[in-house]
C-alpha positions in Angstrom: 2.9 14.1 -20.3 1.3 14.5 -16.3 0.5 12.8 -13.7 -2.1 10.0 -13.6 -3.7 8.1 -11.0 -3.7 4.6 -11.1 -5.8 1.8 -9.6 -5.1 -2.0 -9.2 -7.1 -4.7 -7.6 -5.5 -7.9 -6.3 -7.5 -10.7 -5.4 -5.6 -11.8 -2.1 -6.8 -15.5 -0.3 -6.2 -14.5 3.0 -8.6 -13.0 6.1 -8.8 -9.4 5.8 -7.9 -9.3 9.8 -4.3 -11.1 8.3 -4.5 -8.8 5.3 -5.2 -5.8 7.2 -2.2 -6.2 9.9 0.2 -6.5 6.8 -0.9 -2.6 5.1 -1.3 -0.8 8.7 1.3 -1.9 10.7 4.9 -1.0 10.5 6.2 -5.1 10.9 3.2 -5.9 8.5 4.7 -3.6 6.0 8.4 -4.6 6.5 7.6 -8.4 5.4 6.4 -7.0 2.0 6.4 -2.9 1.0 9.9 -1.5 2.3 12.9 -2.8 4.2 12.5 -0.9 7.7 9.2 0.9 8.5 9.7 3.7 11.5 6.6 5.3 13.0 7.0 8.5 13.8 4.1 9.7 16.5 0.7 8.4 15.3 0.5 9.7 11.7 4.6 10.3 10.4 6.0 6.6 8.9 9.6 6.8 7.5 9.7 3.8 5.0 13.1 2.9 4.6 14.7 1.5 1.0 18.1 0.3 0.8 19.1 2.8 3.5 17.0 5.9 1.5 14.5 6.9 3.6 11.2 8.6 2.3 8.2 10.1 4.9 5.5 10.3 5.2 2.2 11.2 6.8 -0.8 8.8 7.3 -3.7 10.7 6.2 -6.8 8.0 6.9 -6.7 4.6 8.4 -10.4 2.8 8.8 -9.6 -0.4 11.0 -9.8 -3.4 9.3 -10.3 -1.9 5.9 -7.7 0.8 4.7 -4.8 2.9 4.9 -4.0 6.1 2.8 -0.3 7.4 3.0 0.8 11.3 1.7 4.6 11.0 0.9 5.9 14.9 1.9 7.9 15.5 -0.7 5.2 14.6 -3.1 2.5 16.9 -4.5 0.1 18.0 -1.7 -3.4 16.2 -3.7 -1.3 12.8 -4.4 -1.8 10.0 -1.9 -1.5 6.0 -2.1 -3.7 4.1 -0.7 -4.4 0.2 0.3 -8.0 -0.8 0.6 -9.4 -4.2 1.9 -12.8 -5.1 -0.2 -15.0 -8.2 0.4 -16.9 -9.5 -2.0 -20.7 -9.6 -0.8 -21.8 -12.5 -3.0 -18.8 -14.9 -3.2 -16.9 -13.2 0.3 -13.5 -13.2 -2.0 -11.2 -10.6 -0.5 -9.7 -7.9 -2.9 -6.6 -5.4 -1.7 -7.4 -2.4 -4.3 -4.1 0.2 -4.7 -4.9 3.8 -5.6 -1.6 5.1 -6.7 -0.2 8.3 -8.8 2.5 8.3 -10.9 3.9 9.9 -14.3 1.6 9.2 -17.1 5.0 7.6 -19.5 6.2 5.6 -15.9 2.2 3.7 -15.3 3.4 0.8 -16.8 6.3 0.4 -14.3 4.5 1.6 -11.6 1.9 -1.4 -11.9 5.0 -3.5 -12.4 6.0 -1.9 -9.5 3.1 -3.2 -7.4 2.1 -6.4 -8.4 5.8 -7.4 -7.7 4.8 -6.2 -4.2 1.7 -7.6 -3.9 3.3 -10.9 -4.9 5.8 -10.4 -2.4 2.8 -9.6 0.4 0.8 -12.9 -0.9 3.7 -15.5 0.1 4.4 -13.9 3.5 0.8 -14.1 4.3 0.1 -17.3 2.0 -2.3 -16.2 -0.2 
């Protein structure tokens, strides 16, 4: 069993600007993703859950559209990405989550993201 890339789409009934603030700022991420988020410099983010720190590096940030992080202690070629896509026809707002996990943990990882995104939706009233 190896590591696999997973990609999930979540429709979010929110303005893209509000959603972007919740995926790209420390205060926004603290509302749904981590207990605490510390930003060090322009591209070092430390996520804290239950007192345990996980350091990450911001690899890419596209205003109003995308953030991409890499765990410092993780494989160099893996990342997690949060991307906002707006449907041209319907104007629906979709949050696309890309992450990597062990093949036998894919279902668990997807359930965790679903739970996290549900928390995000409740915070922004989506």
